[in-house]
C-alpha positions in Angstrom: 9.6 35.0 26.3 8.1 32.2 24.2 6.4 29.6 26.1 5.9 25.9 24.6 1.7 25.3 24.6 1.4 21.9 23.3 4.4 19.4 23.2 3.8 16.8 20.5 4.9 12.7 19.8 4.8 11.1 16.5 4.3 7.3 17.0 4.4 6.2 13.0 1.6 5.5 11.0 -0.4 8.2 11.8 -0.3 8.1 15.1 0.0 11.1 17.3 0.3 11.9 21.4 -0.6 15.6 22.0 0.7 17.0 25.7 -0.8 20.4 27.0 1.4 22.5 29.3 -1.3 21.5 32.0 -1.0 17.9 30.9 -4.3 16.9 29.2 -3.6 14.0 26.6 -4.7 13.5 23.5 -4.0 10.9 21.4 -4.7 10.7 17.3 -4.6 7.4 15.6 -3.3 5.7 18.9 -2.2 2.8 16.2 0.5 1.2 18.7 0.4 -2.6 19.2 1.5 -4.0 15.8 3.3 -0.5 14.7 6.8 -2.0 14.1 7.6 2.0 14.2 6.4 2.3 18.0 8.3 1.8 21.2 5.3 2.2 23.7 2.3 0.3 24.6 -1.2 0.8 26.0 -0.3 0.4 30.0 2.1 3.1 29.4 -0.9 5.7 29.4 -1.9 6.6 32.8 -3.7 9.8 31.9 -5.9 10.4 28.2 -8.6 12.8 28.2 -9.6 12.1 24.2 -8.7 9.7 21.6 -9.9 11.0 17.9 -10.4 8.8 15.3 -10.6 9.3 12.2 -11.8 5.9 10.5 -12.1 2.3 11.5 -8.6 1.0 9.7 -7.1 -1.4 12.1 -3.8 1.3 11.5 -5.6 4.2 12.9 -8.5 2.4 15.0 -5.7 0.6 16.7 -5.7 0.5 20.8 -8.4 2.8 21.2 -10.4 0.1 23.1 -8.2 -0.9 25.3 -7.0 2.9 25.9 -10.6 3.9 26.6 -11.6 1.4 28.7 -8.2 2.1 30.3 -8.3 5.4 31.1 -11.7 6.6 30.4 -11.0 8.4 27.8 -13.8 10.5 25.8 -13.3 9.4 22.0 -14.6 11.6 18.9 -15.6 9.4 16.2 -17.9 8.3 13.5 -20.9 5.8 14.1 -19.0 2.8 12.1 -16.3 3.2 14.9 -18.7 3.5 17.9 -20.3 0.6 16.5 -17.5 -1.4 17.2 -16.2 0.5 20.3 -19.8 -0.6 21.7 -18.9 -3.9 21.2 -15.5 -4.0 23.0 -16.9 -2.9 25.9 -16.3 1.2 25.9 -18.8 2.2 27.7 -21.5 4.8 25.6 -21.2 7.3 28.0 -17.4 7.8 27.0 -18.0 8.1 23.2 -18.7 11.2 21.2 -19.7 10.4 17.8 -19.4 12.9 15.2 -20.1 13.9 11.4 -18.7 15.8 8.4 -19.8 19.8 9.7 -19.8 18.8 13.4 -18.0 21.4 15.4 -17.7 20.3 19.1 -16.2 21.1 22.3 -15.2 18.1 24.1 -12.5 17.4 26.4 -11.8 21.4 27.1 -10.8 21.9 23.0 -13.2 23.1 20.1 -13.2 20.6 17.1 -14.7 21.0 13.6 -15.2 17.7 11.8 -14.5 17.6 7.9 -15.2 15.9 4.8 -12.3 13.6 3.4 -12.1 11.1 0.5 -11.4 7.7 2.1 -13.0 4.8 3.3 -14.1 3.4 6.2 -15.1 -0.4 7.5 -14.5 -2.8 9.8 -15.1 -6.8 10.9 -17.3 -7.2 14.0 -16.5 -10.0 16.8 -19.6 -11.7 15.1 -18.0 -12.0 12.0 -20.5 -8.9 10.6 -18.9 -5.7 8.7 -19.8 -1.9 9.3 -18.8 0.8 7.3 -19.3 4.6 7.7 -18.1 7.8 6.6 -14.3 8.8 7.3 -13.2 11.7 9.1 -11.1 14.4 9.2 -10.5 17.0 12.2 -9.2 20.6 13.3 -8.3 20.9 16.5 -8.3 24.3 17.6 -5.4 24.1 20.5 -5.1 27.7 21.1 -3.1 30.8 20.1 -4.2 30.6 16.5 -2.8 26.8 16.4 -5.6 24.9 14.2 -4.3 21.4 13.7 -5.4 19.6 10.8 -5.8 15.5 11.3 -7.5 13.3 8.7 -5.8 10.2 8.8 -6.4 9.2 5.5 -7.4 11.6 2.5 -7.0 11.3 -1.2 -7.1 15.0 -3.0 -10.3 17.0 -3.4 -10.9 20.4 -4.5 -12.8 21.1 -1.2 -9.7 21.1 0.5 -9.5 24.8 -0.7 -12.6 25.4 0.9 -11.8 24.6 4.3 -8.3 26.2 4.0 -10.5 29.3 3.6 -13.3 28.8 6.3 -10.7 27.1 8.8 -7.2 28.0 8.5 -5.5 25.3 9.4 -2.0 26.4 10.6 -0.1 23.1 10.8 -1.5 19.2 9.6 -0.3 16.1 8.9 -1.0 14.5 5.8 -0.1 10.3 4.6 2.0 10.7 1.6 3.6 7.3 2.1 2.7 3.1 2.5 3.7 2.2 6.3 6.3 -1.0 6.0 6.7 -4.0 8.2 2.8 -4.3 8.6 1.2 -7.5 7.2 -0.9 -7.5 4.5 -1.8 -10.6 2.5 -4.4 -8.5 0.2 -3.3 -8.8 -3.8 -1.8 -6.4 -5.7 0.7 -3.6 -4.5 -0.1 -0.4 -3.6 2.2 2.2 -5.4 1.0 5.5 -3.3 -1.2 5.8 -0.4 -3.8 7.9 -0.8 -2.2 11.3 -1.5 0.9 10.8 -3.8 4.1 13.0 -2.7 3.0 15.4 -5.8 -0.8 16.0 -4.7 0.4 15.8 -0.7 2.1 18.9 -2.1 -0.9 20.2 -3.5 -3.4 19.5 -0.1 -0.6 21.5 1.9 -1.0 24.4 -0.6 -4.9 24.3 -0.9 -5.1 23.6 2.7 -2.8 27.4 3.4 -0.8 25.0 5.8 2.5 26.7 7.3 3.8 23.6 8.8 3.0 19.7 6.8 3.8 16.7 8.5 4.4 14.4 6.4 3.1 10.8 7.5 1.7 7.3 7.2 5.5 6.2 7.3 6.6 3.7 9.9 10.1 4.8 8.0 11.0 8.4 8.1 13.9 7.0 5.0 11.1 6.1 2.8 11.6 6.7 -0.9 7.8 8.3 -0.8 8.8 10.8 1.6 12.2 11.9 -0.1 9.9 12.3 -3.6 7.0 14.4 -1.3 10.5 16.7 -0.2 11.9 17.1 -3.7 8.1 18.0 -4.9 8.0 20.9 -2.3 11.5 22.2 -3.2 10.3 22.1 -7.1 7.5 23.9 -5.9 9.2 26.3 -4.1 11.7 26.7 -6.7 9.1 27.8 -9.1 8.1 30.5 -6.8 4.5 28.6 -5.3 4.1 29.3 -1.4 4.7 25.9 0.4 5.0 25.3 3.9 7.7 24.4 5.8 8.2 20.7 6.2 9.0 18.4 9.6 9.3 14.7 8.4 9.3 13.2 11.8 10.9 9.8 13.2 8.7 7.8 15.2 9.3 8.8 18.7 10.5 12.1 18.1 9.1 15.4 19.8 8.2 18.6 18.8 6.7 21.6 20.5 4.0 24.0 19.4 4.8 27.6 20.9 3.1 30.6 21.5 5.5 32.1 18.9 3.8 30.0 16.2 6.7 28.4 15.9 7.4 24.4 15.8 10.5 23.5 17.3 12.4 20.1 17.2 13.3 18.4 20.6 
């Protein structure tokens, strides 16, 4: 009989909540406040064991300071995020900075920090600006489940090497632009850091069994549909491609001991 090891809920953009069978809760890039796809609030979390932040953009760093102070959760992040959290009065004892290549045990989990290709920066309360190195992670969830979470990344050839070395089984890849979030900067983004076609290549190079396209607030986004078409086209050409799950914000899935990913 199969057993659900983890329940996972998608909150829009790149925010995921992972809950183990014994109640351990991990938050990835917890962007809730200001996220039009998200129906929960910081106060809804009584227990959080670990927050993982890929970089300092507001739609990824999100509510990390408030949740860390409310719950006492450990935070795994880069140094620029650490600097920001310290200015927001998150205790240093809760913050674990990491960098590409580091493998850590934290909150009872082994986590591999990986290179990704993006940028990371944040304005500090005094008006200064700090930048740092964006991070990707592979979280060892047990029973052969290895969760890949890059936050944001563009395509680069060493994804093949990462796939060979660390063999992620399930992962999120940002292939769309979230709507409903104010952006007054000049110009218009046509794709995010991975175009749909590049997202398919990334999933193939990493060797994922299941891919969760993300970085959207509406699962009916045209770029999401284009990603699914690119997957179908690659499959029709005889290429090996992962299963894809397009999740609605707020939707739960389970990760089972037989390796299956199921909707709920």
